[in-house]
CHARMM internal coordinates of N, CA and C (Angstrom, degrees):
IC EDIT
DIST 1 N 1 CA 1.5172
DIST 1 CA 1 C 1.4938
ANGL 1 N 1 CA 1 C 110.49
DIST 1 C 2 N 1.3367
ANGL 1 CA 1 C 2 N 118.23
DIHE 1 N 1 CA 1 C 2 N 139.93
DIST 2 N 2 CA 1.3969
ANGL 1 C 2 N 2 CA 116.76
DIHE 1 CA 1 C 2 N 2 CA -174.23
DIST 2 CA 2 C 1.4829
ANGL 2 N 2 CA 2 C 109.79
DIHE 1 C 2 N 2 CA 2 C -75.60
DIST 2 C 3 N 1.4126
ANGL 2 CA 2 C 3 N 113.92
DIHE 2 N 2 CA 2 C 3 N 155.99
DIST 3 N 3 CA 1.4138
ANGL 2 C 3 N 3 CA 118.71
DIHE 2 CA 2 C 3 N 3 CA 179.81
DIST 3 CA 3 C 1.5610
ANGL 3 N 3 CA 3 C 117.85
DIHE 2 C 3 N 3 CA 3 C -68.96
DIST 3 C 4 N 1.2989
ANGL 3 CA 3 C 4 N 113.98
DIHE 3 N 3 CA 3 C 4 N -25.06
DIST 4 N 4 CA 1.4901
ANGL 3 C 4 N 4 CA 116.52
DIHE 3 CA 3 C 4 N 4 CA 174.06
DIST 4 CA 4 C 1.5430
ANGL 4 N 4 CA 4 C 109.54
DIHE 3 C 4 N 4 CA 4 C -86.69
DIST 4 C 5 N 1.3541
ANGL 4 CA 4 C 5 N 112.02
DIHE 4 N 4 CA 4 C 5 N 120.08
DIST 5 N 5 CA 1.4552
ANGL 4 C 5 N 5 CA 119.62
DIHE 4 CA 4 C 5 N 5 CA -177.10
DIST 5 CA 5 C 1.4799
ANGL 5 N 5 CA 5 C 108.79
DIHE 4 C 5 N 5 CA 5 C -111.02
DIST 5 C 6 N 1.2429
ANGL 5 CA 5 C 6 N 120.31
DIHE 5 N 5 CA 5 C 6 N 144.73
DIST 6 N 6 CA 1.5792
ANGL 5 C 6 N 6 CA 127.87
DIHE 5 CA 5 C 6 N 6 CA 172.08
DIST 6 CA 6 C 1.4907
ANGL 6 N 6 CA 6 C 104.83
DIHE 5 C 6 N 6 CA 6 C -108.26
DIST 6 C 7 N 1.3277
ANGL 6 CA 6 C 7 N 112.81
DIHE 6 N 6 CA 6 C 7 N 159.91
DIST 7 N 7 CA 1.4065
ANGL 6 C 7 N 7 CA 120.52
DIHE 6 CA 6 C 7 N 7 CA 179.17
DIST 7 CA 7 C 1.6055
ANGL 7 N 7 CA 7 C 111.21
DIHE 6 C 7 N 7 CA 7 C -65.12
DIST 7 C 8 N 1.2693
ANGL 7 CA 7 C 8 N 116.22
DIHE 7 N 7 CA 7 C 8 N -26.30
DIST 8 N 8 CA 1.4406
ANGL 7 C 8 N 8 CA 120.54
DIHE 7 CA 7 C 8 N 8 CA 179.50
DIST 8 CA 8 C 1.6359
ANGL 8 N 8 CA 8 C 111.69
DIHE 7 C 8 N 8 CA 8 C -82.06
DIST 8 C 9 N 1.2488
ANGL 8 CA 8 C 9 N 117.10
DIHE 8 N 8 CA 8 C 9 N -7.78
DIST 9 N 9 CA 1.4719
ANGL 8 C 9 N 9 CA 116.57
DIHE 8 CA 8 C 9 N 9 CA -178.08
DIST 9 CA 9 C 1.5500
ANGL 9 N 9 CA 9 C 111.82
DIHE 8 C 9 N 9 CA 9 C -67.85
DIST 9 C 10 N 1.3220
ANGL 9 CA 9 C 10 N 113.69
DIHE 9 N 9 CA 9 C 10 N 146.07
DIST 10 N 10 CA 1.4673
ANGL 9 C 10 N 10 CA 117.25
DIHE 9 CA 9 C 10 N 10 CA 178.25
DIST 10 CA 10 C 1.4390
ANGL 10 N 10 CA 10 C 114.77
DIHE 9 C 10 N 10 CA 10 C -68.45
DIST 10 C 11 N 1.3169
ANGL 10 CA 10 C 11 N 118.93
DIHE 10 N 10 CA 10 C 11 N 140.93
DIST 11 N 11 CA 1.4667
ANGL 10 C 11 N 11 CA 123.04
DIHE 10 CA 10 C 11 N 11 CA 170.87
DIST 11 CA 11 C 1.5094
ANGL 11 N 11 CA 11 C 110.11
DIHE 10 C 11 N 11 CA 11 C -77.49
DIST 11 C 12 N 1.3288
ANGL 11 CA 11 C 12 N 117.09
DIHE 11 N 11 CA 11 C 12 N 163.75
DIST 12 N 12 CA 1.4226
ANGL 11 C 12 N 12 CA 119.76
DIHE 11 CA 11 C 12 N 12 CA -177.02
DIST 12 CA 12 C 1.5572
ANGL 12 N 12 CA 12 C 112.68
DIHE 11 C 12 N 12 CA 12 C -58.41
DIST 12 C 13 N 1.3513
ANGL 12 CA 12 C 13 N 114.53
DIHE 12 N 12 CA 12 C 13 N -38.23
DIST 13 N 13 CA 1.4806
ANGL 12 C 13 N 13 CA 119.30
DIHE 12 CA 12 C 13 N 13 CA -179.05
DIST 13 CA 13 C 1.6380
ANGL 13 N 13 CA 13 C 109.54
DIHE 12 C 13 N 13 CA 13 C -66.90
DIST 13 C 14 N 1.3498
ANGL 13 CA 13 C 14 N 109.82
DIHE 13 N 13 CA 13 C 14 N -38.91
DIST 14 N 14 CA 1.5524
ANGL 13 C 14 N 14 CA 112.53
DIHE 13 CA 13 C 14 N 14 CA -179.70
DIST 14 CA 14 C 1.5472
ANGL 14 N 14 CA 14 C 107.06
DIHE 13 C 14 N 14 CA 14 C -63.87
DIST 14 C 15 N 1.3572
ANGL 14 CA 14 C 15 N 115.50
DIHE 14 N 14 CA 14 C 15 N -41.81
DIST 15 N 15 CA 1.3824
ANGL 14 C 15 N 15 CA 118.59
DIHE 14 CA 14 C 15 N 15 CA -171.87
DIST 15 CA 15 C 1.5253
ANGL 15 N 15 CA 15 C 110.39
DIHE 14 C 15 N 15 CA 15 C -68.79
DIST 15 C 16 N 1.2746
ANGL 15 CA 15 C 16 N 120.51
DIHE 15 N 15 CA 15 C 16 N -31.34
DIST 16 N 16 CA 1.4513
ANGL 15 C 16 N 16 CA 128.15
DIHE 15 CA 15 C 16 N 16 CA 178.72
DIST 16 CA 16 C 1.5720
ANGL 16 N 16 CA 16 C 104.72
DIHE 15 C 16 N 16 CA 16 C -66.02
DIST 16 C 17 N 1.2476
ANGL 16 CA 16 C 17 N 123.27
DIHE 16 N 16 CA 16 C 17 N -33.54
DIST 17 N 17 CA 1.4334
ANGL 16 C 17 N 17 CA 125.87
DIHE 16 CA 16 C 17 N 17 CA -178.50
DIST 17 CA 17 C 1.5906
ANGL 17 N 17 CA 17 C 108.40
DIHE 16 C 17 N 17 CA 17 C -78.87
DIST 17 C 18 N 1.3028
ANGL 17 CA 17 C 18 N 118.72
DIHE 17 N 17 CA 17 C 18 N -39.12
DIST 18 N 18 CA 1.3971
ANGL 17 C 18 N 18 CA 119.89
DIHE 17 CA 17 C 18 N 18 CA -174.07
DIST 18 CA 18 C 1.5354
ANGL 18 N 18 CA 18 C 114.26
DIHE 17 C 18 N 18 CA 18 C -86.94
DIST 18 C 19 N 1.2752
ANGL 18 CA 18 C 19 N 120.41
DIHE 18 N 18 CA 18 C 19 N -28.71
DIST 19 N 19 CA 1.4177
ANGL 18 C 19 N 19 CA 124.37
DIHE 18 CA 18 C 19 N 19 CA -172.67
DIST 19 CA 19 C 1.6050
ANGL 19 N 19 CA 19 C 114.24
DIHE 18 C 19 N 19 CA 19 C -61.03
DIST 19 C 20 N 1.2854
ANGL 19 CA 19 C 20 N 118.31
DIHE 19 N 19 CA 19 C 20 N -38.55
DIST 20 N 20 CA 1.4898
ANGL 19 C 20 N 20 CA 123.29
DIHE 19 CA 19 C 20 N 20 CA 175.56
DIST 20 CA 20 C 1.6332
ANGL 20 N 20 CA 20 C 109.48
DIHE 19 C 20 N 20 CA 20 C -62.12
DIST 20 C 21 N 1.2855
ANGL 20 CA 20 C 21 N 117.80
DIHE 20 N 20 CA 20 C 21 N -24.78
DIST 21 N 21 CA 1.4392
ANGL 20 C 21 N 21 CA 120.19
DIHE 20 CA 20 C 21 N 21 CA -173.10
DIST 21 CA 21 C 1.4110
ANGL 21 N 21 CA 21 C 115.04
DIHE 20 C 21 N 21 CA 21 C -86.48
DIST 21 C 22 N 1.3830
ANGL 21 CA 21 C 22 N 118.77
DIHE 21 N 21 CA 21 C 22 N -9.63
DIST 22 N 22 CA 1.4595
ANGL 21 C 22 N 22 CA 126.82
DIHE 21 CA 21 C 22 N 22 CA 178.70
DIST 22 CA 22 C 1.4839
ANGL 22 N 22 CA 22 C 109.18
DIHE 21 C 22 N 22 CA 22 C -85.29
DIST 22 C 23 N 1.3316
ANGL 22 CA 22 C 23 N 119.97
DIHE 22 N 22 CA 22 C 23 N 142.66
DIST 23 N 23 CA 1.4118
ANGL 22 C 23 N 23 CA 125.71
DIHE 22 CA 22 C 23 N 23 CA -175.90
DIST 23 CA 23 C 1.4776
ANGL 23 N 23 CA 23 C 109.18
DIHE 22 C 23 N 23 CA 23 C -65.32
DIST 23 C 24 N 1.2499
ANGL 23 CA 23 C 24 N 126.10
DIHE 23 N 23 CA 23 C 24 N 147.32
DIST 24 N 24 CA 1.4849
ANGL 23 C 24 N 24 CA 127.03
DIHE 23 CA 23 C 24 N 24 CA 171.93
DIST 24 CA 24 C 1.4531
ANGL 24 N 24 CA 24 C 115.58
DIHE 23 C 24 N 24 CA 24 C -63.67
DIST 24 C 25 N 1.3333
ANGL 24 CA 24 C 25 N 123.03
DIHE 24 N 24 CA 24 C 25 N 140.70
DIST 25 N 25 CA 1.4645
ANGL 24 C 25 N 25 CA 122.87
DIHE 24 CA 24 C 25 N 25 CA 179.83
DIST 25 CA 25 C 1.5091
ANGL 25 N 25 CA 25 C 108.22
DIHE 24 C 25 N 25 CA 25 C -65.32
DIST 25 C 26 N 1.3642
ANGL 25 CA 25 C 26 N 109.51
DIHE 25 N 25 CA 25 C 26 N 148.60
DIST 26 N 26 CA 1.4828
ANGL 25 C 26 N 26 CA 122.34
DIHE 25 CA 25 C 26 N 26 CA 179.83
DIST 26 CA 26 C 1.5269
ANGL 26 N 26 CA 26 C 110.03
DIHE 25 C 26 N 26 CA 26 C -63.66
DIST 26 C 27 N 1.3021
ANGL 26 CA 26 C 27 N 118.68
DIHE 26 N 26 CA 26 C 27 N 140.56
DIST 27 N 27 CA 1.4706
ANGL 26 C 27 N 27 CA 120.48
DIHE 26 CA 26 C 27 N 27 CA 174.59
DIST 27 CA 27 C 1.5936
ANGL 27 N 27 CA 27 C 105.37
DIHE 26 C 27 N 27 CA 27 C -98.52
DIST 27 C 28 N 1.3223
ANGL 27 CA 27 C 28 N 107.32
DIHE 27 N 27 CA 27 C 28 N 145.70
DIST 28 N 28 CA 1.4978
ANGL 27 C 28 N 28 CA 112.39
DIHE 27 CA 27 C 28 N 28 CA 178.61
DIST 28 CA 28 C 1.4786
ANGL 28 N 28 CA 28 C 115.24
DIHE 27 C 28 N 28 CA 28 C 86.68
DIST 28 C 29 N 1.3324
ANGL 28 CA 28 C 29 N 121.91
DIHE 28 N 28 CA 28 C 29 N -7.05
DIST 29 N 29 CA 1.3617
ANGL 28 C 29 N 29 CA 125.56
DIHE 28 CA 28 C 29 N 29 CA 174.79
DIST 29 CA 29 C 1.4842
ANGL 29 N 29 CA 29 C 112.87
DIHE 28 C 29 N 29 CA 29 C -97.64
DIST 29 C 30 N 1.3655
ANGL 29 CA 29 C 30 N 117.80
DIHE 29 N 29 CA 29 C 30 N -169.04
DIST 30 N 30 CA 1.3666
ANGL 29 C 30 N 30 CA 121.64
DIHE 29 CA 29 C 30 N 30 CA 178.40
DIST 30 CA 30 C 1.6045
ANGL 30 N 30 CA 30 C 109.42
DIHE 29 C 30 N 30 CA 30 C -67.59
DIST 30 C 31 N 1.3234
ANGL 30 CA 30 C 31 N 113.26
DIHE 30 N 30 CA 30 C 31 N 145.10
DIST 31 N 31 CA 1.5106
ANGL 30 C 31 N 31 CA 114.23
DIHE 30 CA 30 C 31 N 31 CA 178.60
DIST 31 CA 31 C 1.4985
ANGL 31 N 31 CA 31 C 110.72
DIHE 30 C 31 N 31 CA 31 C -66.92
DIST 31 C 32 N 1.3317
ANGL 31 CA 31 C 32 N 113.29
DIHE 31 N 31 CA 31 C 32 N 157.47
DIST 32 N 32 CA 1.5295
ANGL 31 C 32 N 32 CA 116.22
DIHE 31 CA 31 C 32 N 32 CA 174.14
DIST 32 CA 32 C 1.4569
ANGL 32 N 32 CA 32 C 113.58
DIHE 31 C 32 N 32 CA 32 C -66.40
DIST 32 C 33 N 1.2665
ANGL 32 CA 32 C 33 N 119.11
DIHE 32 N 32 CA 32 C 33 N 132.53
DIST 33 N 33 CA 1.3727
ANGL 32 C 33 N 33 CA 123.70
DIHE 32 CA 32 C 33 N 33 CA -179.54
DIST 33 CA 33 C 1.5515
ANGL 33 N 33 CA 33 C 116.21
DIHE 32 C 33 N 33 CA 33 C -80.16
DIST 33 C 34 N 1.4724
ANGL 33 CA 33 C 34 N 113.24
DIHE 33 N 33 CA 33 C 34 N -34.15
DIST 34 N 34 CA 1.3911
ANGL 33 C 34 N 34 CA 118.93
DIHE 33 CA 33 C 34 N 34 CA -177.45
DIST 34 CA 34 C 1.5249
ANGL 34 N 34 CA 34 C 104.93
DIHE 33 C 34 N 34 CA 34 C -129.34
DIST 34 C 35 N 1.3687
ANGL 34 CA 34 C 35 N 114.52
DIHE 34 N 34 CA 34 C 35 N 147.81
DIST 35 N 35 CA 1.4529
ANGL 34 C 35 N 35 CA 118.14
DIHE 34 CA 34 C 35 N 35 CA 178.81
DIST 35 CA 35 C 1.4998
ANGL 35 N 35 CA 35 C 110.55
DIHE 34 C 35 N 35 CA 35 C -65.19
DIST 35 C 36 N 1.2864
ANGL 35 CA 35 C 36 N 118.47
DIHE 35 N 35 CA 35 C 36 N 146.60
DIST 36 N 36 CA 1.4387
ANGL 35 C 36 N 36 CA 120.98
DIHE 35 CA 35 C 36 N 36 CA -176.09
DIST 36 CA 36 C 1.4925
ANGL 36 N 36 CA 36 C 112.90
DIHE 35 C 36 N 36 CA 36 C -68.44
DIST 36 C 37 N 1.3893
ANGL 36 CA 36 C 37 N 117.00
DIHE 36 N 36 CA 36 C 37 N -29.05
DIST 37 N 37 CA 1.4812
ANGL 36 C 37 N 37 CA 113.34
DIHE 36 CA 36 C 37 N 37 CA 177.60
DIST 37 CA 37 C 1.5014
ANGL 37 N 37 CA 37 C 109.80
DIHE 36 C 37 N 37 CA 37 C -68.71
DIST 37 C 38 N 1.3691
ANGL 37 CA 37 C 38 N 120.58
DIHE 37 N 37 CA 37 C 38 N -34.37
DIST 38 N 38 CA 1.4964
ANGL 37 C 38 N 38 CA 120.85
DIHE 37 CA 37 C 38 N 38 CA 177.72
DIST 38 CA 38 C 1.5469
ANGL 38 N 38 CA 38 C 109.52
DIHE 37 C 38 N 38 CA 38 C -63.34
DIST 38 C 39 N 1.3372
ANGL 38 CA 38 C 39 N 115.04
DIHE 38 N 38 CA 38 C 39 N -35.86
DIST 39 N 39 CA 1.5173
ANGL 38 C 39 N 39 CA 115.73
DIHE 38 CA 38 C 39 N 39 CA -179.75
DIST 39 CA 39 C 1.4674
ANGL 39 N 39 CA 39 C 109.06
DIHE 38 C 39 N 39 CA 39 C -68.99
DIST 39 C 40 N 1.3150
ANGL 39 CA 39 C 40 N 120.42
DIHE 39 N 39 CA 39 C 40 N -41.33
DIST 40 N 40 CA 1.4838
ANGL 39 C 40 N 40 CA 119.55
DIHE 39 CA 39 C 40 N 40 CA 178.14
DIST 40 CA 40 C 1.5031
ANGL 40 N 40 CA 40 C 113.08
DIHE 39 C 40 N 40 CA 40 C -65.09
DIST 40 C 41 N 1.3728
ANGL 40 CA 40 C 41 N 115.91
DIHE 40 N 40 CA 40 C 41 N -36.00
DIST 41 N 41 CA 1.4370
ANGL 40 C 41 N 41 CA 121.22
DIHE 40 CA 40 C 41 N 41 CA 175.23
DIST 41 CA 41 C 1.4965
ANGL 41 N 41 CA 41 C 114.71
DIHE 40 C 41 N 41 CA 41 C -65.51
DIST 41 C 42 N 1.3565
ANGL 41 CA 41 C 42 N 112.71
DIHE 41 N 41 CA 41 C 42 N -30.59
DIST 42 N 42 CA 1.5420
ANGL 41 C 42 N 42 CA 113.99
DIHE 41 CA 41 C 42 N 42 CA -179.55
DIST 42 CA 42 C 1.5265
ANGL 42 N 42 CA 42 C 105.83
DIHE 41 C 42 N 42 CA 42 C -79.43
DIST 42 C 43 N 1.2987
ANGL 42 CA 42 C 43 N 116.79
DIHE 42 N 42 CA 42 C 43 N -35.73
DIST 43 N 43 CA 1.5758
ANGL 42 C 43 N 43 CA 115.43
DIHE 42 CA 42 C 43 N 43 CA 178.77
DIST 43 CA 43 C 1.5499
ANGL 43 N 43 CA 43 C 107.39
DIHE 42 C 43 N 43 CA 43 C -66.32
DIST 43 C 44 N 1.2686
ANGL 43 CA 43 C 44 N 117.88
DIHE 43 N 43 CA 43 C 44 N -39.34
DIST 44 N 44 CA 1.5423
ANGL 43 C 44 N 44 CA 119.43
DIHE 43 CA 43 C 44 N 44 CA 177.39
DIST 44 CA 44 C 1.5255
ANGL 44 N 44 CA 44 C 109.60
DIHE 43 C 44 N 44 CA 44 C -66.24
DIST 44 C 45 N 1.3089
ANGL 44 CA 44 C 45 N 121.67
DIHE 44 N 44 CA 44 C 45 N -31.35
DIST 45 N 45 CA 1.4357
ANGL 44 C 45 N 45 CA 122.47
DIHE 44 CA 44 C 45 N 45 CA -178.68
DIST 45 CA 45 C 1.5345
ANGL 45 N 45 CA 45 C 108.57
DIHE 44 C 45 N 45 CA 45 C -70.55
DIST 45 C 46 N 1.3088
ANGL 45 CA 45 C 46 N 115.45
DIHE 45 N 45 CA 45 C 46 N -44.93
DIST 46 N 46 CA 1.4744
ANGL 45 C 46 N 46 CA 123.29
DIHE 45 CA 45 C 46 N 46 CA -178.91
DIST 46 CA 46 C 1.6045
ANGL 46 N 46 CA 46 C 107.75
DIHE 45 C 46 N 46 CA 46 C -62.73
DIST 46 C 47 N 1.3164
ANGL 46 CA 46 C 47 N 118.30
DIHE 46 N 46 CA 46 C 47 N -47.40
DIST 47 N 47 CA 1.4682
ANGL 46 C 47 N 47 CA 122.48
DIHE 46 CA 46 C 47 N 47 CA -178.80
DIST 47 CA 47 C 1.6023
ANGL 47 N 47 CA 47 C 111.88
DIHE 46 C 47 N 47 CA 47 C -59.58
DIST 47 C 48 N 1.4402
ANGL 47 CA 47 C 48 N 111.72
DIHE 47 N 47 CA 47 C 48 N -40.76
DIST 48 N 48 CA 1.3854
ANGL 47 C 48 N 48 CA 118.16
DIHE 47 CA 47 C 48 N 48 CA -174.35
DIST 48 CA 48 C 1.5993
ANGL 48 N 48 CA 48 C 109.37
DIHE 47 C 48 N 48 CA 48 C -76.99
DIST 48 C 49 N 1.2593
ANGL 48 CA 48 C 49 N 113.99
DIHE 48 N 48 CA 48 C 49 N -42.45
DIST 49 N 49 CA 1.4777
ANGL 48 C 49 N 49 CA 117.21
DIHE 48 CA 48 C 49 N 49 CA -170.15
DIST 49 CA 49 C 1.5353
ANGL 49 N 49 CA 49 C 114.02
DIHE 48 C 49 N 49 CA 49 C -93.25
DIST 49 C 50 N 1.3110
ANGL 49 CA 49 C 50 N 115.66
DIHE 49 N 49 CA 49 C 50 N -18.08
DIST 50 N 50 CA 1.4234
ANGL 49 C 50 N 50 CA 122.23
DIHE 49 CA 49 C 50 N 50 CA 175.92
DIST 50 CA 50 C 1.5867
ANGL 50 N 50 CA 50 C 111.99
DIHE 49 C 50 N 50 CA 50 C 78.09
DIST 50 C 51 N 1.2460
ANGL 50 CA 50 C 51 N 121.46
DIHE 50 N 50 CA 50 C 51 N 8.08
DIST 51 N 51 CA 1.4071
ANGL 50 C 51 N 51 CA 121.67
DIHE 50 CA 50 C 51 N 51 CA -172.46
DIST 51 CA 51 C 1.6349
ANGL 51 N 51 CA 51 C 107.89
DIHE 50 C 51 N 51 CA 51 C -81.06
DIST 51 C 52 N 1.2862
ANGL 51 CA 51 C 52 N 115.72
DIHE 51 N 51 CA 51 C 52 N 152.23
DIST 52 N 52 CA 1.4813
ANGL 51 C 52 N 52 CA 114.74
DIHE 51 CA 51 C 52 N 52 CA 173.13
DIST 52 CA 52 C 1.5949
ANGL 52 N 52 CA 52 C 113.62
DIHE 51 C 52 N 52 CA 52 C -65.63
DIST 52 C 53 N 1.2686
ANGL 52 CA 52 C 53 N 109.56
DIHE 52 N 52 CA 52 C 53 N 150.64
DIST 53 N 53 CA 1.5646
ANGL 52 C 53 N 53 CA 118.93
DIHE 52 CA 52 C 53 N 53 CA -172.61
DIST 53 CA 53 C 1.4975
ANGL 53 N 53 CA 53 C 106.41
DIHE 52 C 53 N 53 CA 53 C -55.62
DIST 53 C 54 N 1.3638
ANGL 53 CA 53 C 54 N 124.54
DIHE 53 N 53 CA 53 C 54 N -37.81
DIST 54 N 54 CA 1.3592
ANGL 53 C 54 N 54 CA 124.30
DIHE 53 CA 53 C 54 N 54 CA -171.50
DIST 54 CA 54 C 1.6421
ANGL 54 N 54 CA 54 C 114.60
DIHE 53 C 54 N 54 CA 54 C -72.84
DIST 54 C 55 N 1.3766
ANGL 54 CA 54 C 55 N 105.69
DIHE 54 N 54 CA 54 C 55 N -14.76
DIST 55 N 55 CA 1.5506
ANGL 54 C 55 N 55 CA 112.49
DIHE 54 CA 54 C 55 N 55 CA -176.97
DIST 55 CA 55 C 1.6240
ANGL 55 N 55 CA 55 C 109.13
DIHE 54 C 55 N 55 CA 55 C -90.81
DIST 55 C 56 N 1.3191
ANGL 55 CA 55 C 56 N 118.91
DIHE 55 N 55 CA 55 C 56 N 1.13
DIST 56 N 56 CA 1.4557
ANGL 55 C 56 N 56 CA 119.96
DIHE 55 CA 55 C 56 N 56 CA 175.28
DIST 56 CA 56 C 1.4767
ANGL 56 N 56 CA 56 C 112.13
DIHE 55 C 56 N 56 CA 56 C -52.75
DIST 56 C 57 N 1.3424
ANGL 56 CA 56 C 57 N 113.97
DIHE 56 N 56 CA 56 C 57 N 141.27
DIST 57 N 57 CA 1.4770
ANGL 56 C 57 N 57 CA 117.08
DIHE 56 CA 56 C 57 N 57 CA 179.62
DIST 57 CA 57 C 1.4840
ANGL 57 N 57 CA 57 C 111.78
DIHE 56 C 57 N 57 CA 57 C -70.12
END
COOR INIT
IC SEED 1 N 1 CA 1 C
IC BUILD
């Protein structure tokens, strides 16, 4: 987890509830570039703040 946290970031307890609902990564393909938790946090940041995706920090 990155040291810079935003109010919209998931807590550890929330992540434990959401993580099993995400599909497993594909095998044999390109490895994931970003952790799934950070992707979910970015989506929640955009939903909460209303900023365009390209403006993400």
